[in-house]
Structures are given as C-alpha cells and as structure tokens.
Residue, then its C-alpha position, 0 to 999 in steps of 0.5 A: m385635539k391639538t396635534g403635531r406639536i412633534g415639531s422642528f425645533t427651529l419651528a417650536l423656538a420661533m414659536v417661543i420668540l414670537a410668544i414672548f414678543s406678544l406677551r410683552i406687547w400684551l404688559i402695555p396697559t391701556a386707558d381703557e381697561p387694565v391688562s391682567i398679567v396672569t389672565q393675559l398670559e395663561n390664556s396665550v398658550d394653545p393648549v395640548t390636549q393629545v397625548p402620544d402613545f409612548s408605551a407603543i414606541n418599543d426603541i428605548i432611544q426613540k421613546k426618549k426623544a419623543f418624550f422630550d420633544f412632545l414636552r419641550p416645546i410646552i417647557q419653553q413655553q411656560n418658561a417664556i410666561i415666567a421670564t415675561e411675568r419676572d422682567f415685570v416685576r424687576d420693571m416695577g422695581e426699578l421704578i419704585e427705586s427711582g422714586e416714581s409712584l405706580s400706576e392703578t393697573q401696575l399695582t393690581q398686576l403686582h397683586q396678581l402675581f403675588d396672590k400667584y406665587q402665593y407670597a403675602a406682601r404687607n407693601i409694595d417696595t423693592k424689598s418685597l419685590g425681592s422676594l417676590l422675584k425669588r418666586v418669579d424665575i424659570v426652571p431649567e428646561s432639562m429638570v423638567l423633563i428628567q422630572a417628567a420622565n421620572e413622575s409619568g414613566w416616560g409618558s406612560s403612565r395612567f395618570a398621564r394618559e388620562g389627566f395629562n399630570f406629568f409630575g404626580e401632583w395631588c389633590f384632596s377633594a374628592g373628585c378632583g382626580i385620579v384614585p390611585s390603585s395603590r391608595g393606602s387605607g385612610k388615605v384620601h389623595e387623588v392624582k389631579v387631573f389636568p385640562s391640558v399638558d400645559a395646564s400640567v407643566a404650568s401648576y409643576l412650576r408654580n409648585l416649584n416656585a410657590n410651594t414652602a415645601y421648595a424653599l430650599f430649592r429657591s434659595i439655592r436658584a436664588d443664591l445662584r443668581s445673586q453670583e450672577l451664574e445661570p441656575t443648572a438643572d444638576q444644583l437645584i435637582y437637591g432643592l427637591v428633597n421633599y419631592s418624594e417621601r424617599q427624599e435622598a435617594y430620590i435625588d439621587e434617582l433624578l441625579d443618575m437620570l440627568r446624567h443617563n440622559e444628557k445627550y437626548l436633553v437638548k434638541l439639536d437642529v439639523 
C-alpha cells in the first residue's frame, strides 16, 4: 500500500521536477533498443493505492484541503508526462520542418502516441503532428481537482473508495467495474475500476484528450494556445458539455464549484 502522499507542496513539486528530468532522459534513444515513450512514461509512476477516509473529516474546509492536497501531486505528475510527450512531438515536427528524416525509433515513438491519443494519420508530417499536438496537451490542475471533487463526492463515493475512480468513468463489459445501484433497467454500463488513483487520473486526462465527445474542449484549448494564452479552468470547463447528460446545468455546477473553492485550489508553501 502506498501511503504518505499528503506531504508538503515543496516536496511534491520537487518530485514533479525530478520526474520531468528523468522522463526527458528516457526519451533519448539508444543504439541497442528503442525507447517506448508510452510504456516508459506510464511505468515511471509510483502508484497510489490507498485513499484517505475523507468522509471521516468533519470540518468541511479541512476536508477540501485534504482532498486537494491528496490529488494535486498525482495530477502534476500525470501532466508532467503529457508535457514530456508534447515536447517530443513538437521536436519531431521541427526536425521534419527542417528537412531531416526521422529514425525508426522516433517513428515508432510517434506511432505509439498516435495510438494512445486515438488519432489516425495517413502520414507523419508537420500537418499530422500539428493535429496530434491538439490532443497531447495538459489539463489545468484546478479543473481536474474540481471535476474530481464533483464526480467523487470529495473522495467519499463508493467508486472512489473501492475502484479508485474519481471521475465517474464508465465501462461496458460485464465485470469491468462496479454496478451502480441507480442503474436503470436495460442499462449495461458499470463504473470502471482502476488499479490505482494514478491510473484513474491518467485515464481521465486521456479521455479528454482523445474522445470525440470532447472535441470542443480541445478546440477551445488549441485556440487559446494559438493566441499564446495559457488555457484556464474557467475557459475549458465549457468544453465538458458532453461529460454529463445534464450538459449546461453540469457546466454551471462546475463553474460554481470553481468559484467557491478558488482559495483552496492553490497550495501555498508556508
């Protein structure tokens, strides 16, 4: 069991910086064997497989802080992985633009990223890599935290406690997850079970970055990037209109939660 992840922000940030440095080293191919970006980066995570009993924290403010402090370093690490992948895709695009040929290892790495982010490309060129970059991008930490709080009942839901599922993700094969007690007649979906909290966060980020249902989310983010603006949670939340059947009401709820919890979303090291 992995414990002790609710530590100081300084330690968490140092771990993220170290992770980024280590991941960049892993991206350097060797002559002996190709480096698998997807496998190496995903295996770099030390999985968290124990969720604190948030329901036992009676003070609402302390519960919110504990919840955010628990998830924050996990989100930072997963975003660091995506940032490393993004830098690699951008570097490969610059090589192609300068007229250089990519090695077999580099092409293999790119194919792995195309597969991971569910983008079908006929050719690997600057156009296809530009399209891939719209998917290989980080998600604002505060948005991830707020949606996790909403979907998991501040970490107290059965799905978060038993299945490490903090984002309400479904699966559709018998036995793939936990059957919701409120599942209607004729429905076959289950709430997906993950091997760790990290896997849940990674799956959520990949879902937003790859699923066609969130094309609007990616379009808003890419448009802001094209203006050299850093995408923020309050801007990107509008791209989650298809995340819930409640649609606009769901967006309003997330925005309201974002406003009411703004002071807890940034952990200050004092």
